[in-house]
C-alpha positions as CSV (number, residue, x, y, z in Angstrom):
1,M,53.8,106.5,-4.0
2,H,52.3,104.7,-1.1
3,Q,49.2,106.2,0.4
4,P,48.9,107.1,4.1
5,G,47.3,104.5,6.1
6,D,48.2,101.5,4.0
7,G,51.0,100.4,6.2
8,R,53.8,101.8,4.1
9,A,56.0,104.8,4.8
10,T,56.6,107.5,2.3
11,P,59.8,109.3,1.5
12,L,60.4,112.5,3.3
13,M,60.5,114.6,0.2
14,H,57.1,113.2,-1.0
15,Q,55.5,112.7,2.4
16,T,51.7,113.0,2.8
17,S,49.7,112.5,5.9
18,S,46.1,112.2,6.9
19,R,46.8,114.3,9.9
20,P,46.0,118.0,9.7
21,L,48.8,120.5,10.3
22,P,48.5,122.1,13.8
23,F,46.5,125.4,13.7
24,T,45.3,124.8,10.1
25,D,42.4,122.6,10.8
26,G,43.5,120.4,8.0
27,S,43.1,123.0,5.3
28,E,45.8,123.6,2.7
29,D,45.2,127.4,2.7
30,N,48.6,128.1,4.2
31,V,51.3,127.0,1.7
32,F,54.9,127.8,2.2
33,S,56.5,129.6,-0.8
34,T,60.1,129.9,-1.8
35,S,59.9,133.7,-1.1
36,G,59.7,133.0,2.6
37,H,56.1,133.9,3.0
38,Y,53.0,131.9,3.2
39,Q,50.4,131.9,0.5
40,T,46.8,132.1,1.7
41,G,44.7,130.2,-0.7
42,G,47.7,130.1,-2.9
43,H,47.6,133.8,-3.7
44,S,48.0,136.6,-1.1
45,P,51.2,136.4,0.9
46,I,51.0,136.6,4.7
47,K,54.2,138.0,6.2
48,R,55.4,136.9,9.6
49,P,55.2,139.4,12.4
50,P,58.1,141.8,12.6
51,D,61.1,140.6,14.6
52,E,60.9,143.4,17.2
53,T,62.0,143.3,20.8
54,T,59.1,143.4,23.2
55,P,59.2,143.8,27.0
56,Y,57.7,140.4,27.4
57,V,60.4,138.6,25.4
58,I,63.1,140.5,27.4
59,V,61.5,139.4,30.7
60,L,61.3,135.8,29.4
61,T,64.9,135.8,28.3
62,L,66.2,137.3,31.5
63,A,64.3,134.8,33.6
64,A,65.8,131.9,31.6
65,A,69.2,133.5,31.6
66,C,69.1,133.6,35.4
67,G,70.1,129.9,35.0
68,G,73.2,131.1,33.1
69,F,74.0,133.6,35.9
70,L,73.7,130.9,38.5
71,F,75.8,128.6,36.3
72,G,78.6,131.3,36.3
73,Y,78.2,132.2,40.0
74,D,78.2,128.7,41.4
75,T,81.2,127.5,39.3
76,G,83.1,130.8,40.0
77,V,82.4,131.3,43.7
78,V,84.3,128.2,44.8
79,S,87.6,129.7,43.7
80,G,87.7,132.3,46.5
81,A,85.6,130.4,49.0
82,M,87.9,127.4,48.9
83,L,90.7,129.3,50.6
84,K,88.5,129.9,53.6
85,I,86.8,126.5,53.5
86,R,90.2,124.8,53.4
87,A,91.4,126.7,56.5
88,E,88.2,126.3,58.5
89,L,87.3,122.7,57.7
90,G,90.9,121.5,57.3
91,L,90.3,120.0,53.8
92,S,93.1,118.0,52.1
93,D,93.9,118.5,48.4
94,V,91.9,115.4,47.6
95,Q,88.9,116.8,49.5
96,Q,89.2,120.2,47.8
97,E,89.2,118.5,44.4
98,A,86.2,116.4,45.4
99,V,84.2,119.5,46.4
100,V,85.0,121.2,43.1
101,S,84.4,118.1,41.0
102,A,81.2,117.0,42.6
103,T,79.4,120.0,41.0
104,I,80.6,119.1,37.6
105,A,80.0,115.4,38.0
106,A,76.4,116.1,38.9
107,A,76.1,118.5,35.9
108,V,77.2,115.7,33.6
109,V,74.5,113.4,34.9
110,A,71.8,116.1,34.9
111,S,72.6,117.3,31.4
112,A,72.4,113.7,30.1
113,L,69.0,113.2,31.7
114,G,67.7,116.7,31.3
115,G,67.2,116.5,27.6
116,A,64.7,113.6,27.9
117,A,62.9,115.4,30.7
118,S,62.7,118.6,28.8
119,Q,61.3,116.8,25.8
120,A,58.7,114.8,27.8
121,Y,57.5,117.4,30.3
122,G,58.4,120.7,28.7
123,R,61.1,123.4,29.2
124,R,59.3,125.3,31.9
125,P,58.9,122.5,34.4
126,V,62.6,121.6,34.0
127,L,63.7,125.2,34.6
128,L,61.4,125.4,37.6
129,F,63.0,122.3,39.0
130,A,66.4,123.7,38.3
131,A,65.6,126.8,40.2
132,A,64.4,124.7,43.2
133,T,67.5,122.6,43.0
134,F,69.7,125.8,43.0
135,T,67.9,127.0,46.1
136,A,68.1,123.8,48.0
137,G,71.8,123.5,47.2
138,A,72.5,127.0,48.3
139,A,70.7,126.4,51.6
140,L,72.7,123.2,52.2
141,L,76.0,124.8,51.5
142,G,75.3,127.8,53.7
143,A,74.6,125.5,56.7
144,A,77.2,122.8,55.9
145,P,78.7,121.5,59.2
146,G,81.5,119.5,57.5
147,F,83.0,118.0,54.4
148,G,80.1,115.5,53.7
149,A,77.4,118.2,53.7
150,L,79.6,120.5,51.6
151,L,80.1,117.7,49.1
152,A,76.4,117.0,48.9
153,G,75.5,120.7,48.6
154,R,77.9,121.1,45.7
155,A,76.4,118.1,44.0
156,V,72.9,119.4,44.3
157,V,74.0,122.8,42.8
158,G,75.7,120.9,40.0
159,A,72.4,119.2,39.1
160,G,70.9,122.6,38.8
161,I,73.7,123.8,36.6
162,G,73.4,120.8,34.3
163,L,69.6,121.3,33.9
164,A,69.9,125.0,33.4
165,S,72.8,124.9,30.9
166,L,70.9,122.5,28.7
167,T,67.4,123.9,28.9
168,A,67.7,127.7,29.2
169,P,69.2,128.2,25.7
170,V,66.5,125.9,24.2
171,Y,63.7,127.8,25.9
172,I,65.2,131.2,24.8
173,A,65.7,130.0,21.2
174,E,62.2,128.5,20.9
175,A,60.6,131.8,22.0
176,A,62.9,134.4,20.5
177,P,62.0,136.2,17.2
178,T,64.1,134.7,14.4
179,R,66.4,137.6,13.7
180,L,66.9,138.4,17.4
181,R,67.6,134.8,18.5
182,G,71.4,135.1,18.3
183,R,71.5,138.3,20.4
184,L,69.1,137.0,23.0
185,L,71.0,133.7,23.3
186,T,74.2,135.7,23.7
187,L,72.6,137.3,26.8
188,N,72.7,133.9,28.4
189,T,76.4,133.6,27.7
190,L,77.1,137.1,29.0
191,L,75.2,136.3,32.2
192,I,77.5,133.3,32.7
193,T,80.5,135.5,32.8
194,A,78.6,138.1,34.8
195,G,77.9,135.4,37.4
196,Q,81.6,134.5,37.5
197,F,82.5,138.2,38.0
198,A,79.8,138.7,40.7
199,A,81.1,135.6,42.5
200,G,84.6,137.1,42.6
201,M,83.3,140.4,44.0
202,V,81.2,138.6,46.6
203,D,84.3,136.5,47.5
204,G,86.4,139.6,47.9
205,A,83.8,141.5,50.0
206,L,83.3,138.6,52.4
207,S,86.9,137.3,52.6
208,A,87.5,139.1,55.9
209,V,84.1,138.1,57.4
210,P,84.3,135.2,59.9
211,G,82.5,132.3,58.3
212,G,82.1,134.4,55.1
213,W,82.4,131.4,52.9
214,R,78.9,130.3,54.0
215,W,77.5,133.6,52.7
216,M,79.5,133.3,49.5
217,L,78.0,129.9,48.7
218,G,74.5,130.6,50.2
219,L,73.8,133.9,48.5
220,S,73.1,132.1,45.2
221,A,69.7,131.3,46.7
222,A,68.5,134.9,45.9
223,P,68.7,134.7,42.1
224,A,67.5,131.1,42.2
225,L,64.3,132.2,44.1
226,L,63.9,135.1,41.6
227,M,64.1,132.6,38.7
228,G,61.7,130.2,40.3
229,A,59.1,133.0,41.0
230,A,59.4,134.1,37.3
231,F,58.7,130.7,35.9
232,L,55.7,130.3,38.1
233,V,54.0,132.8,35.9
234,L,55.9,132.6,32.6
235,P,54.5,130.3,29.9
236,E,55.8,127.1,28.3
237,S,57.8,127.2,25.1
238,P,55.5,127.8,22.1
239,R,57.3,125.3,19.9
240,W,57.0,122.6,22.6
241,L,53.3,123.3,22.9
242,L,52.8,123.1,19.2
243,A,54.7,119.9,19.0
244,R,52.2,118.5,21.5
245,G,49.2,119.5,19.4
246,R,48.3,122.5,21.7
247,A,48.2,125.0,18.9
248,D,45.8,127.4,20.6
249,D,48.1,127.6,23.7
250,A,51.1,128.1,21.4
251,A,49.4,130.9,19.6
252,A,48.4,132.6,22.9
253,V,52.1,132.5,24.0
254,L,53.4,133.8,20.7
255,R,50.9,136.7,20.8
256,R,52.3,137.8,24.2
257,V,55.9,137.3,23.1
258,R,55.6,139.0,19.7
259,G,53.2,141.7,20.8
260,V,50.9,141.2,17.9
261,K,47.4,139.7,17.5
262,D,48.0,137.6,14.3
263,V,50.6,134.9,14.6
264,S,49.0,132.4,12.2
265,A,51.8,132.7,9.7
266,E,54.5,131.9,12.2
267,I,52.4,129.0,13.7
268,A,51.9,127.6,10.2
269,E,55.6,127.9,9.4
270,V,56.7,126.1,12.5
271,A,54.1,123.4,12.0
272,R,55.1,122.9,8.4
273,G,58.8,122.5,9.5
274,M,57.8,119.9,12.1
275,E,55.7,118.0,9.6
276,E,58.3,118.0,6.8
277,H,61.4,117.2,8.9
278,G,60.1,114.8,11.4
279,D,63.3,114.8,13.4
280,A,63.2,112.0,16.0
281,G,65.5,113.7,18.4
282,V,67.0,112.2,21.5
283,G,65.2,109.0,22.5
284,G,63.3,108.9,19.2
285,G,63.6,106.7,16.1
286,Y,67.2,107.9,15.5
287,G,69.3,106.4,18.3
288,W,72.9,105.7,19.4
289,R,73.3,102.7,17.0
290,D,72.0,104.8,14.1
291,M,74.4,107.6,14.9
292,L,77.4,105.4,15.1
293,R,76.7,103.6,11.8
294,D,75.8,106.8,9.9
295,P,79.2,107.9,8.4
296,P,78.6,111.6,8.0
297,V,77.1,111.9,11.5
298,R,80.0,109.9,12.9
299,R,82.6,112.2,11.3
300,A,80.7,115.3,12.6
301,L,80.5,113.7,16.1
302,L,84.2,113.1,16.2
303,L,84.8,116.7,15.3
304,G,82.2,118.1,17.7
305,C,83.3,115.9,20.7
306,G,87.0,116.7,19.9
307,L,86.4,120.4,20.1
308,Q,84.5,120.1,23.3
309,A,87.2,118.0,24.9
310,L,89.9,120.4,23.6
311,Q,88.1,123.3,25.2
312,Q,88.4,121.6,28.6
313,F,91.9,120.0,28.3
314,V,93.7,123.3,27.7
315,G,92.9,123.9,31.4
316,I,90.2,126.6,31.4
317,N,88.4,125.4,34.5
318,T,91.6,125.1,36.5
319,V,92.0,128.8,36.0
320,M,88.3,129.5,36.7
321,Y,87.9,127.3,39.8
322,Y,91.4,127.6,41.2
323,S,92.3,131.2,40.2
324,A,92.6,132.5,43.8
325,T,94.6,129.4,44.7
326,I,97.0,130.0,41.7
327,Y,97.5,133.6,42.8
328,N,98.2,132.4,46.3
329,M,100.7,130.0,44.9
330,A,102.3,132.9,43.0
331,G,102.9,134.7,46.3
332,F,99.9,137.0,46.8
333,S,98.1,137.1,50.1
334,E,94.8,135.3,50.5
335,S,92.8,138.6,50.4
336,A,94.7,139.9,47.4
337,S,94.3,136.5,45.6
338,I,90.5,136.6,46.1
339,W,90.2,140.1,44.7
340,L,92.5,139.4,41.8
341,A,90.5,136.2,40.9
342,G,87.3,138.3,40.8
343,F,88.6,140.9,38.4
344,T,90.4,138.3,36.3
345,A,87.0,136.8,35.3
346,L,86.4,140.1,33.3
347,A,89.1,139.2,30.9
348,Q,87.2,136.3,29.4
349,S,84.1,138.5,28.9
350,G,86.3,140.9,26.9
351,G,87.6,138.1,24.8
352,V,84.1,136.8,24.1
353,A,83.0,140.3,23.0
354,I,85.9,140.5,20.6
355,G,85.1,137.0,19.3
356,M,81.5,137.9,18.7
357,T,82.6,140.7,16.3
358,L,85.0,138.4,14.4
359,I,83.3,135.0,14.2
360,E,81.4,135.8,10.9
361,R,84.1,138.0,9.3
362,Q,87.1,135.8,10.1
363,G,85.3,132.4,10.2
364,R,85.2,129.7,12.9
365,R,88.3,127.9,11.8
366,R,90.6,130.9,11.8
367,L,89.2,132.2,15.0
368,L,89.7,128.8,16.7
369,L,93.3,128.4,15.4
370,T,94.2,131.9,16.4
371,S,92.8,131.4,19.9
372,L,94.6,128.1,20.4
373,A,97.9,129.6,19.4
374,L,97.5,132.6,21.8
375,V,96.3,130.3,24.6
376,A,99.4,128.1,24.2
377,G,101.6,131.2,24.5
378,A,99.8,132.5,27.6
379,L,100.1,129.0,29.3
380,V,103.8,128.9,28.5
381,S,104.1,132.4,30.1
382,L,102.1,131.3,33.1
383,G,104.2,128.2,33.6
384,L,107.4,130.4,33.2
385,S,106.3,132.7,36.0
386,F,106.3,129.8,38.4
387,Y,109.5,128.3,37.0
388,L,111.4,131.6,37.5
389,Q,110.2,131.8,41.1
390,L,111.7,128.4,41.6
391,V,115.1,129.2,40.1
392,L,115.4,132.8,41.2
393,S,114.1,132.6,44.8
394,A,116.6,132.9,47.6
395,G,118.9,130.0,48.2
396,A,118.2,127.6,51.1
397,V,119.8,124.7,53.0
398,P,118.0,122.2,55.2
399,G,118.1,122.7,59.0
400,T,120.5,120.6,61.0
401,E,118.3,119.6,63.9
402,P,116.5,116.1,63.8
403,A,113.1,118.0,63.8
404,D,114.1,119.4,60.4
405,A,114.7,116.0,58.7
406,A,111.5,116.2,56.6
407,C,112.6,119.6,55.3
408,S,115.6,118.3,53.3
409,A,114.0,117.3,50.0
410,V,110.7,117.3,48.1
411,R,109.5,113.7,47.4
412,N,108.6,113.8,43.7
413,V,107.0,110.7,42.4
414,I,108.0,111.4,38.8
415,F,111.6,112.9,39.1
416,G,112.6,111.4,42.4
417,P,113.7,113.4,45.5
418,Q,114.4,117.1,44.8
419,P,116.9,118.5,47.3
420,V,115.9,121.8,49.0
421,D,118.0,124.5,47.4
422,S,115.7,127.5,47.5
423,C,113.0,129.2,49.4
424,Y,110.5,128.2,46.8
425,R,111.4,124.6,47.0
426,C,111.3,124.8,50.8
427,L,107.8,126.0,50.9
428,Q,106.7,123.2,48.6
429,I,107.1,120.9,51.6
430,D,104.1,120.8,54.0
431,G,105.1,121.7,57.6
432,C,108.3,123.6,56.6
433,G,109.2,127.3,56.4
434,F,112.1,129.5,55.3
435,C,114.2,131.6,57.7
436,A,115.4,134.6,55.6
437,A,118.0,135.5,58.2
438,T,119.9,132.2,58.1
439,G,118.8,130.8,54.7
440,E,117.6,127.6,56.3
441,C,114.5,125.4,55.6
442,L,113.2,124.6,59.1
443,A,110.3,122.6,60.5
444,A,107.4,125.0,61.2
445,A,105.6,125.4,64.5
446,A,102.5,123.3,64.9
447,G,99.9,124.1,62.3
448,G,102.3,126.5,60.5
449,G,100.7,129.4,62.3
450,G,103.2,129.9,65.1
451,G,105.1,132.7,63.2
452,T,108.4,130.8,63.5
453,D,110.0,127.4,63.4
454,V,109.2,124.6,65.8
455,L,112.2,125.3,68.0
456,G,111.9,129.1,67.9
457,R,115.3,129.7,66.2
458,C,114.1,132.2,63.6
459,D,112.8,135.7,64.4
460,A,109.1,136.1,63.3
461,S,110.0,139.1,61.1
462,Q,112.3,136.8,59.0
463,W,110.0,133.8,58.9
464,K,108.2,132.8,55.6
465,D,105.8,129.9,55.5
466,A,103.3,131.1,52.9
467,A,105.2,132.7,50.0
468,C,108.7,133.8,49.2
469,S,109.6,137.3,48.1
470,N,109.0,137.2,44.3
471,G,109.2,140.8,43.1
472,A,107.6,141.2,39.7
473,L,107.2,137.5,39.1
474,G,103.8,137.3,40.9
475,W,102.6,140.0,38.5
476,L,103.9,138.1,35.6
477,A,101.6,135.2,36.7
478,A,98.7,137.6,37.1
479,L,99.2,139.1,33.6
480,S,99.6,135.7,32.1
481,M,96.3,134.6,33.7
482,V,94.5,137.7,32.2
483,A,96.0,137.0,28.8
484,Y,95.1,133.4,29.0
485,L,91.4,134.1,29.7
486,A,91.1,136.9,27.1
487,C,92.7,134.6,24.4
488,F,90.5,131.8,25.4
489,G,87.4,134.0,25.2
490,I,88.2,135.0,21.6
491,G,87.7,131.6,20.1
492,L,87.9,128.6,22.4
493,S,85.0,129.9,24.6
494,S,82.4,130.1,21.8
495,V,83.6,128.2,18.7
496,P,83.1,124.6,20.0
497,W,79.5,125.4,21.0
498,T,78.8,127.3,17.7
499,V,80.2,124.5,15.5
500,N,78.4,121.8,17.4
501,A,75.1,123.6,16.7
502,E,75.9,123.6,12.9
503,I,77.6,120.3,12.0
504,Y,74.9,117.7,12.7
505,P,72.1,117.0,10.2
506,Q,68.6,117.4,11.3
507,R,68.1,113.8,12.2
508,A,71.0,113.8,14.6
509,R,71.2,117.4,15.9
510,S,69.6,116.7,19.3
511,L,71.5,113.6,20.1
512,G,74.8,114.8,18.7
513,T,74.6,118.0,20.7
514,S,73.7,116.1,23.8
515,V,76.7,113.7,23.4
516,S,79.2,116.5,22.8
517,T,77.8,118.5,25.8
518,C,78.4,115.5,28.0
519,V,81.9,115.2,26.7
520,N,82.5,118.8,27.6
521,W,81.2,118.3,31.2
522,A,83.2,115.0,31.5
523,G,86.4,116.8,30.5
524,N,85.6,119.5,33.0
525,V,85.4,116.8,35.7
526,V,88.7,115.2,34.7
527,V,90.6,118.5,34.6
528,S,89.2,120.0,37.8
529,A,89.6,116.8,39.7
530,T,93.3,116.4,38.8
531,F,94.7,119.9,38.7
532,L,95.9,120.2,42.3
533,S,97.4,116.7,42.2
534,I,99.2,117.4,38.9
535,A,100.4,120.8,40.1
536,A,101.6,119.4,43.5
537,P,105.3,119.5,44.2
538,T,105.2,115.7,44.3
539,A,104.2,115.6,40.6
540,L,104.7,118.1,37.8
541,S,104.6,121.2,40.1
542,Q,102.8,124.4,39.0
543,H,105.0,125.2,36.0
544,G,104.8,121.6,34.7
545,A,101.0,121.6,34.9
546,F,100.6,124.7,32.9
547,W,103.2,123.6,30.3
548,L,101.3,120.3,30.0
549,Y,98.1,122.3,29.1
550,A,100.2,124.3,26.7
551,A,101.3,121.1,25.0
552,V,97.6,120.1,24.7
553,A,96.9,123.4,23.0
554,V,99.7,123.0,20.5
555,A,98.5,119.4,19.7
556,G,94.9,120.7,19.5
557,W,96.0,123.4,17.0
558,A,97.6,120.8,14.7
559,W,94.5,118.5,14.9
560,A,92.0,121.4,14.3
561,R,94.0,122.7,11.4
562,A,93.8,119.2,9.7
563,A,90.3,118.2,10.8
564,M,88.1,121.3,11.0
565,P,86.3,122.7,7.9
566,E,85.1,126.2,7.7
567,T,81.3,126.5,8.3
568,A,80.9,130.3,8.2
569,G,78.6,131.5,5.5
570,L,77.2,128.1,4.7
571,S,73.6,126.9,5.1
572,L,73.1,123.9,7.4
573,E,72.5,121.7,4.4
574,E,75.8,122.8,2.9
575,V,77.6,122.2,6.3
576,E,76.1,118.7,6.3
577,A,77.6,118.0,2.9
578,L,81.1,118.8,4.2
579,F,81.0,115.5,6.1
580,E,79.7,113.3,3.3
581,R,81.9,111.1,1.2
582,D,81.5,109.0,-1.9
583,G,80.1,105.6,-1.1
584,D,78.4,106.6,2.1
585,A,75.2,104.8,2.8
586,R,72.2,107.2,2.3
587,Y,69.6,107.4,5.1
588,S,66.0,108.3,5.1
589,Y,63.7,109.1,8.0
590,A,59.9,109.0,7.4
591,V,56.7,109.6,9.3
592,T,53.5,108.0,8.2
593,D,50.0,107.1,9.6
594,V,49.5,103.4,9.8
595,T,46.1,101.8,10.1
596,G,45.6,99.6,13.2
597,N,42.9,98.2,15.4
598,G,43.3,100.7,18.3
599,H,40.6,102.5,20.1
600,G,40.3,106.3,20.3
601,S,40.0,109.2,17.8
602,A,42.9,108.1,15.7
603,G,42.4,104.3,15.8
604,G,45.9,103.7,14.5
605,A,49.5,104.5,15.0
606,T,52.0,107.1,13.8
607,V,55.2,105.3,12.8
608,R,58.6,106.9,12.8
609,G,61.5,105.0,11.4
610,F,65.1,105.4,10.2
611,A,67.3,103.1,8.2
612,P,70.1,103.2,5.6
613,L,69.2,102.9,2.0
614,G,72.5,101.2,1.1
615,D,75.3,102.4,-1.1
616,G,74.7,104.5,-4.2
617,D,71.3,105.4,-5.7
618,G,69.6,102.1,-5.8
619,G,69.5,100.9,-2.2
620,A,67.1,98.2,-1.2
621,E,64.1,98.9,0.9
622,R,64.2,97.7,4.5
623,E,61.3,96.9,6.7
624,R,60.8,97.3,10.4
625,S,57.7,96.2,12.3
626,F,55.9,98.2,14.9
627,S,53.2,97.0,17.2
628,G,51.2,98.3,20.1
629,D,48.2,97.7,22.2
630,G,47.5,101.1,23.6
631,D,44.2,103.0,23.5
632,G,43.7,106.6,22.8
633,D,44.8,109.1,20.2
634,A,48.2,107.6,19.5
635,G,47.3,104.0,20.2
636,G,48.6,101.2,18.0
637,G,46.0,98.6,17.4
638,Q,45.1,96.4,20.3
639,G,47.0,93.2,19.7
640,G,47.6,94.5,16.2
641,S,50.7,95.5,14.3
642,A,51.8,97.6,11.4
643,T,54.7,97.3,9.1
644,A,56.4,100.4,7.7
645,A,58.9,100.2,4.8
646,L,61.8,102.5,5.4
647,I,62.9,103.8,2.1
């Protein structure tokens, strides 16, 4: 075995180090035993503090979960606000899609950059910055004079969403007691759906207020300010502090969070884990190239990214972002559509609650497959509700005047011109309306708000330019939407995130999760940016769009059935083994102290490295050189270098 400081790395299982463990002052009195306790001096066990809920940990969790609430509110509020914004600012379909998509595009970028910022500067500063970003975005949206400012405000809010969605769960997990961590993390998820519901209620309450959309978008500043105020006084994550060698600060935080005076055992346990595992994380020794040439990680990454993409491409965010618009398409008034959209958001919360009770008993795989099958059925039903409106609505013929020439057919780029033969088809053409008295499709008065056709031929009481009489079909659309969200919540809402937290080995967990999260947000952008264009009468129409998402769900079911293993009840090491195959190259990651000529208390460098051993048991050693000229505690030798064998 190579000795520390001789320029050689030691295997992870037999690693030694000249550096003392944090909080132990270099002593070996705290030794981890297989019983789960620490042996003091090798004899008396020291139990960790009891995993009890304290008021402080609840306050800390709620403050971080404000980011989840804002995530839900700012993604949900646009559904109802868009109907008013469209009318007041005269936005086109493309501009509406841009406003919705700008938020998610910014979240993609922020989530990709936020991981490195959180690692370098800490969780607390990133959450403080997220709160400030939410506040600035809300102020900009509330005062937006036009499309440009609206777009910028939604992008700023999106950056806050990306930072909060990535950092808040990490902050909660690193401070939570072990056996309460799952429940406290669930609070963040529940507040996301609570934010979506609150957005719907605010949309409904302000729908009749002139300029109410400004209040809808601007009110998110209130919880953002509360979040910012909380993090001005709340501490940094204890695990982040310990990783930076600030053991006294970490212990002080844990004493407040746990409500006990002695946290030495927990500090020693965390420190021992950091020392033994040496996970490089995002931006560390294990990088993109390593991940792509590491076969087990590559297989896990394909599954993880596939699940995240599938979650988006079954159309969840078309329903969340455009639910009020979909209800309006189904024939409900603007006011009714906004209220229905708000209450519909509760269906997903109910589904999530059901899924939480089943995920361990039924397993991830069965829950996901069941959810996908039910989601496919709900999407078929939702598409059918729109298709039946098309074929069952009152018959129509084009008007005979030259002004009515544009009202004779729908110009569909996929199926060619579609002759106007029904009220539903007539209203698919911008600038046209249906006269129930004569059954004609006529050119509407300027702006569509004149209450009759452009030539005044139809009595206002018989004129329809918003929706046809659809009887029970509108309610079929509403029930299908509720069923879709509930079925999605059962499995598709949580399983992709759960599985992505389980399938990556320690060396790749940070980077793998970061990549799959970016895939999720990118899929969100694609779906939300294309829905109105796909569902337009000139393309697939509403029924065709939902049937397309149903086809994706069916294909996803077949893929998941073949590709996804069951991970319930397995340790993380057992899950890792599911992705290993005979003949895979074996990898080792090591941390060692290397002697150098640097200045400062250490006078050397800590070298982290990662490399494949080769195939089989007898892979050859590989060497990689490290050099540095920095001064200080972590300085490599000035002008010197060290070579570590990666074994």
